[in-house]
C-alpha positions as CSV (number, residue, x, y, z in Angstrom):
1,Q,-37.1,-48.8,-30.4
2,V,-37.3,-44.8,-29.9
3,Q,-38.1,-42.1,-32.7
4,L,-37.2,-38.8,-32.0
5,V,-38.3,-35.7,-33.8
6,E,-36.3,-32.1,-33.6
7,S,-37.8,-28.7,-34.1
8,G,-36.6,-25.1,-33.4
9,G,-33.4,-24.6,-35.5
10,G,-32.7,-21.6,-37.8
11,L,-30.8,-18.4,-38.5
12,V,-30.2,-15.9,-35.8
13,Q,-28.2,-13.0,-35.0
14,A,-25.1,-13.2,-32.5
15,G,-26.6,-12.5,-29.3
16,G,-29.9,-13.8,-29.8
17,S,-32.1,-16.9,-28.6
18,L,-33.2,-20.0,-30.1
19,R,-35.2,-22.9,-28.4
20,L,-34.8,-26.4,-29.8
21,S,-37.5,-29.1,-28.9
22,C,-37.0,-32.8,-29.1
23,A,-40.1,-35.2,-29.0
24,A,-39.7,-38.8,-28.3
25,S,-42.0,-41.7,-29.4
26,A,-41.6,-45.3,-28.2
27,R,-44.1,-48.1,-27.3
28,T,-42.8,-47.8,-23.5
29,F,-40.4,-44.8,-23.0
30,S,-38.2,-44.5,-19.7
31,P,-34.7,-43.3,-20.7
32,Y,-32.2,-42.7,-18.5
33,T,-31.0,-39.3,-20.0
34,M,-32.0,-37.0,-22.9
35,G,-29.7,-34.6,-24.2
36,W,-28.0,-32.5,-27.1
37,F,-25.2,-32.6,-29.1
38,R,-23.6,-30.9,-32.2
39,Q,-21.7,-31.3,-34.9
40,T,-19.8,-28.8,-37.6
41,P,-18.5,-30.0,-41.0
42,G,-15.1,-32.0,-40.6
43,K,-15.5,-32.4,-36.7
44,E,-16.6,-35.0,-34.5
45,R,-19.8,-34.8,-32.7
46,E,-19.7,-32.9,-29.5
47,F,-21.5,-33.0,-26.4
48,V,-23.8,-30.0,-25.3
49,A,-26.0,-30.9,-22.4
50,T,-27.8,-33.5,-20.8
51,I,-30.9,-34.3,-18.3
52,T,-31.6,-37.3,-16.3
53,W,-35.2,-38.4,-17.1
54,S,-36.4,-39.1,-13.5
55,G,-34.1,-36.8,-11.7
56,G,-33.8,-34.0,-13.6
57,N,-30.1,-33.6,-13.1
58,T,-28.2,-31.2,-15.6
59,V,-24.7,-31.6,-17.1
60,Y,-23.4,-28.5,-19.5
61,A,-20.5,-28.4,-21.7
62,D,-18.1,-25.6,-20.4
63,S,-18.7,-23.8,-23.8
64,V,-22.5,-23.4,-23.0
65,K,-22.7,-23.0,-19.2
66,G,-24.7,-20.0,-18.2
67,R,-26.1,-19.6,-21.7
68,F,-28.0,-22.7,-22.4
69,T,-30.9,-24.6,-20.4
70,I,-32.1,-28.1,-20.8
71,S,-35.4,-29.2,-19.5
72,R,-37.8,-32.0,-20.1
73,D,-41.4,-32.2,-20.0
74,R,-42.0,-36.1,-19.0
75,A,-45.7,-35.8,-19.9
76,K,-45.1,-34.8,-23.2
77,N,-41.6,-37.1,-23.8
78,T,-39.7,-33.8,-24.9
79,V,-36.5,-32.3,-24.0
80,I,-36.1,-28.6,-24.6
81,L,-32.8,-26.6,-25.2
82,Q,-33.2,-23.0,-24.5
83,M,-30.3,-21.3,-26.1
84,N,-29.7,-17.8,-25.2
85,S,-26.5,-15.2,-25.9
86,L,-25.8,-17.4,-29.0
87,K,-22.3,-16.9,-30.7
88,P,-21.4,-17.6,-34.3
89,E,-19.3,-20.7,-32.8
90,D,-22.6,-22.0,-31.7
91,T,-23.2,-22.6,-35.3
92,A,-23.6,-26.5,-35.9
93,V,-26.2,-29.3,-36.6
94,Y,-27.9,-30.1,-33.2
95,Y,-28.6,-33.6,-32.5
96,C,-31.1,-35.0,-29.8
97,N,-30.0,-38.1,-28.1
98,V,-31.8,-40.5,-25.6
99,Q,-29.9,-43.1,-23.8
100,V,-31.6,-46.0,-22.6
101,R,-30.2,-48.4,-20.1
102,T,-32.7,-51.1,-19.4
103,G,-29.6,-53.4,-20.1
104,A,-26.3,-52.6,-21.8
105,P,-26.9,-48.6,-22.5
106,E,-28.4,-47.7,-26.0
107,D,-28.1,-44.4,-27.9
108,Y,-31.1,-42.9,-30.1
109,W,-30.5,-40.0,-32.3
110,G,-32.8,-37.5,-34.0
111,Q,-32.1,-36.5,-37.6
112,G,-30.6,-33.2,-36.6
113,T,-31.6,-29.3,-36.9
114,Q,-29.5,-26.9,-38.1
115,V,-28.5,-23.7,-36.2
116,T,-26.7,-20.9,-37.7
117,V,-25.5,-17.8,-35.8
118,S,-24.6,-14.8,-37.7
119,S,-22.2,-12.3,-36.6
C-alpha cells in the first residue's frame, strides 16, 4: 500500500509559477513511475507528466511541454512538478500518481490539490 500527500497548489496569475510536491510513504517503496494528472469539472482526468523512478526518464503532455518540469527526489520519495508560465487553461485539480509494477500494474492516487490560474 502506498500513501501519497500532495502540497503546493493555490491561486496564481497567468504567467506565474507554482510548485507541486507529492510525498509517498510505504513499507517498501519501489515504483515504476511517479507522475501528475489533472482534472476539471465535467472532464476526464488527463495526463500531465511522468518520470521513471530508476532512470529519471520524463514524458510530458504536449500542452505543458516547455513550461512544466517534473523531477524526483529518491531520498525523500518525492516527486515535484514545477509549473511556469501558467495559463488559465491549466486550472484544475492536480493528482499525484504512482504506478507500481511488481506484478500487474497498480496505480495509487493522491487526494488532489487545486491549482487556479487567473487571467
